[in-house]
N, C-alpha and C positions, 0 to 999 in steps of 0.2 A: 654041423661041422663048419669050421671057417673056410672061406673061399680060398683057393690056392693063391698065393701072393698077397693075401689080406694083411693089413697092419692090425696089431693088437689094440684093444680098447681098455683103458684103466678100469672102467666100470664093468668090464665083462663084455662079451661078444666080440665082434670084429668090425673093421672098417674096411670097405672094399677100396679099390684103387680109384674108383669114381668119386666116393666120398672124400678120400685123401685129397684128390685134386681140388674138391670144392673147399676143403679146410685150408689148404695152402694157398689158395687164390690162383693157382696156375690153370690156365685153360688151353685146351688144344684149339688151334686155329679152325674156324668153321668156314667152310667153303659154301657159297650160295650159288646154286645152279640157276642159270637164266630160266625164267618161267615164260610161258607163252605170252603172258600179259606184258612183260618187260620188253620182249622182242617186238611186240606190236607197237608199243610206245616208241621204240627206237625207229621202227620203219616210218611211223607218222612224223617224228621229228625230222628224219632225212627227207621225207617228201616235202615238208614245209621249207627246209633249209635249201634244198636243191636249186630252186629258181633264183633265189638271192645269191648263192654261191656261184651259179653260172653267170649271172649278170656281173658280179664282182670281178670274176676271172676274165671275162670277154672284154668288158668296158673299163677295167681299172688295172688289173694286175698285168695282163698282156701288154697293153700300151705303155705301162710303166717300165716294164723290162725292155721293150723295144726302144723306149726313149733313152734309157741308160745306154743301150748298145749304140743308138745313132749319135749320142754325144761323143763317142769315141771314133767317129768316122767323119770323113768329108763327104757329104751327101747333099747334092743339089737336085734341083727339080727334075732335070733331064738325064742325069746320070745315075750310076750305081754306087752304093755306099762304099767308101774305101777307108779301110781302117788307118787311123793316123794316131792312135794312142790319146795322149793328153794334149794334143795339139790345139784342140778347140779352147780348152781351159787356159793354156798359156796365152792364146790370143785374147781371150775374155778379160784376164787381168790386166791387160795393157789396153783395153778398150775404154776410152774416156766416155763414150755414150753410155756404156754399161754402168760405170760409177755415177754418171749423172742421173740415169734412170732409178739407180738403188737409192740415191739421195732424195729424189723427187718422191719416190715411194714411201720412204721413211717419214718425210714431211707430212705426207698425206695421212699415214697411219696414226701419227702422233695427234693431229688435229682431230681426226675422225673419232679415235678411241677416247680421247679426253672428254670432248663434248658429248659424244653419244653416251658414254657411261654415266657421266654426272647428270645429265638430263633425264636418262632412263631411271636411275635411282631416285631422283627427285619426283618423277611422275608416279612411280611405284609406291613411295611413302605417302604421297597425296591420295592416291586411290585407296590405300589401306586406311588412312585416317579419316578421310572426308566423305567418301562414297563407296558404295558397293554395287554401283549400277553396272550391270552387264552391257547396257547400250554404250556407255562411255568407254569400257574396255574394248568393245567392238569397234568403236570409232578411232581408237588409238592404232588399231590394226589395219585400217584402211590404206595408208600409204605403203604399208609393207605388202598388201595384196596387188599393188600396181607393179608391173614389170619395171626393171631398171631402165630400160630404153624409153618407156612412156614417161616415167618420172624425169629422166634427163631432158627429153624434148619439152616437157611442160615447163621446167624451170629454165631451159635455154631461151624459150620465147618470153617468158615473164621477166628475165633479167637481160633481154636484148638491149643494146645500147641506144638504138634509134626508137623502137616501137614497144619496148617492154614496159609493162605497168609499173614495175618497180622503179625504173629510171624516170618515167614520166612523173611519179610521185616525188622522187628525189629532186628533180628539176623544179617542180612546182613549189616544194618547200625551201628552195634556195640552197640546198646542200650540193647541187651539181651532179651530173651524171657520172656513173662509174662503169668502166668496161670490165665487167665482172669475169667474163670468159676470155676477153681479149688483152688482158693485162698480166704481165709476168708476176706481179705482186699479188693480184686477187684470184688468179685462175685456179690454183690448188686449193685455197680456202673455200672458193665458191663450190668446187666439185665435192669437197668434203661436207659442206653445208647440205648439198642436195642428198648425200647418202645418209647423213645424219637425220635429216627430216624423214627419209624413207624407213629407216631401221629402228629409230628410237622407240616407236610403240611396241614392236616385237621384243625388243630388249627389255623394256619396262615390264612387260607381262611376264618375262622369265624371272626378273627380280621380284616381281610381286608374288609369283609362286613361291619363291624362297622366303619371302617375309611371312607367308602363311604357315610356314613350318616353325616359326619361332613361338613358343608358348606365351600366352598372355601374363601368366603368373611371374615371369622374369621381369616384365615391366612394372607390375604391381609391386614386387619386392623392391625395385629401384626406386619407385615413387615413394614408398614408405621411408627409405633411407634418405629422402631428400634430393634425389637426382632430378635434374631438369630434363626437358625434352631434348634439348641439343646435347647434353651430356649423355643421356641414354642412347641417342643415335650414334655417337662416336664409340661408346664403351660397351654397347650391348648389340645394336642392330648390325653395324658393320662387321664386327668379328664374328657374329653368328652367321652372316650371309657369305663368309669366305668361300665354302665350297660352291655355292651357286655363282658368285662372281668369278671365281677361277674358271668354271666352265663357260660363262659368258664371255670372259676375256679371250679365252683360247679361240672361241668361235669367231669373235668380231675381229681379233688381230689377224687371224687366218684369212678371213674374208676380205679384210682391208688391204692385205698384201696382194690379193688377186683382183684388184679393181681393174676393170677393162671397159665394160660397155658404156659407162657414163663418159669416159674419156674419148671413146670411139665415136659417140654420137655428137658430142659438143665440141671439143678443141682438137682432136685428132693429134695429140702430142704437142701442140703449140701453145702459146706463142714462143718460138725459139726454144723448143725442148723444155719448156716450163712445166708442162704436164705429161712428159713422155715417161710414164710409169713403166716398171719392169715387164708387166704383162703385155702392154702395148708394144714395147720394144721386142719382145719374143715374137709376137704376131707380125711385126714388120719384117724381122729377119726371116721367119719362117715362110710366110704367105705372100709377102710383097717382094722380097728379094730372092726367095727360093733356097735359102741356105738352112736346110733342115737340120744338118748336123750341128751347126753352130746355135741354132735356136734350141735344139735338144740340150746342148750344154748349159745354156742360160736356164732352161727349165729345171735341170738337175740342181744347179746352184740355188734357185728359189725353193725347191723342194727341201734341200738341206737347211736353208735358212729358216723355214717354216718349222721343220722338225726340231731344230735347236731352241727356237723361241718358244714353241709349245712346251718342250721339256723344262726350260727354265721357268716358265710361268707356273707349271704344275708343281716344281720343287719349291719355289719361293712362296707360292700361296698355300702350300700344303693342302692340296685339293682333296686328299683322301682323309683329312681329319676334320673333326668338328669340335668346337668349344662348347656345344650344348651338353655333351656328356660330362 
């Protein structure tokens, strides 16, 4: 006998509701109950994530929220925070030293990013084409392994006007000595050179890793079509490196805006505010003058600038896309 509610079959017999569902393609939603195995995986994941989450909350999230709050207050070293709204930001936009520090920082960022990126790409291409030596790759990383303070002190003595080896060589060759850290014209380019020297090896290794993802058959097809090495570099290598270069540029630009230790060790903002970058200006306002509310407002502005610059870079460079597909 047909099952109650069954549909008739042209060939005889009957089709149950379950087979009708299979024929029509309609399926009832299936609910998956959590198994002991999945609950165990969740507990393990939470166990591993918790230390990092606590560190992020204590050392990053809470200070950031407090910084936003202090930026809206008049807060000195010996007093209590007094809410003044946007008073610090109104004072900030009329502060000539702030605009000077922002201009000096932009000058440093442009010099540092242009030279560091160009040199890093050149070193990465040379490593890929000429050598696979791990010793050479390790040698490129040596300056990056040195702390910023040690690197700054090293070059501060090498470029010293009186006893620096570089100036002794320049004087011996007849070119004349240069006040690298004491001249308004040379101070920021010199600080940028120190940081390019320290970071170019690390940046080159990041670009080199990106070059390894480009398949060799792309270059073989280009050479068959008569493409030269220079043409292949511009039309194949650089476009396919775009996701890696986007990540590298976001990291280097963000780090360049936060330059502090090299300036603090060498010039301390001088001569005549020529190297007073925005991070050093924040330090002076907060810890030298005790104006924590105003320093927090400067930090908020720097945070917004970095967020905007990173967003523009990611959009313009289309970091989430790849031409390899």
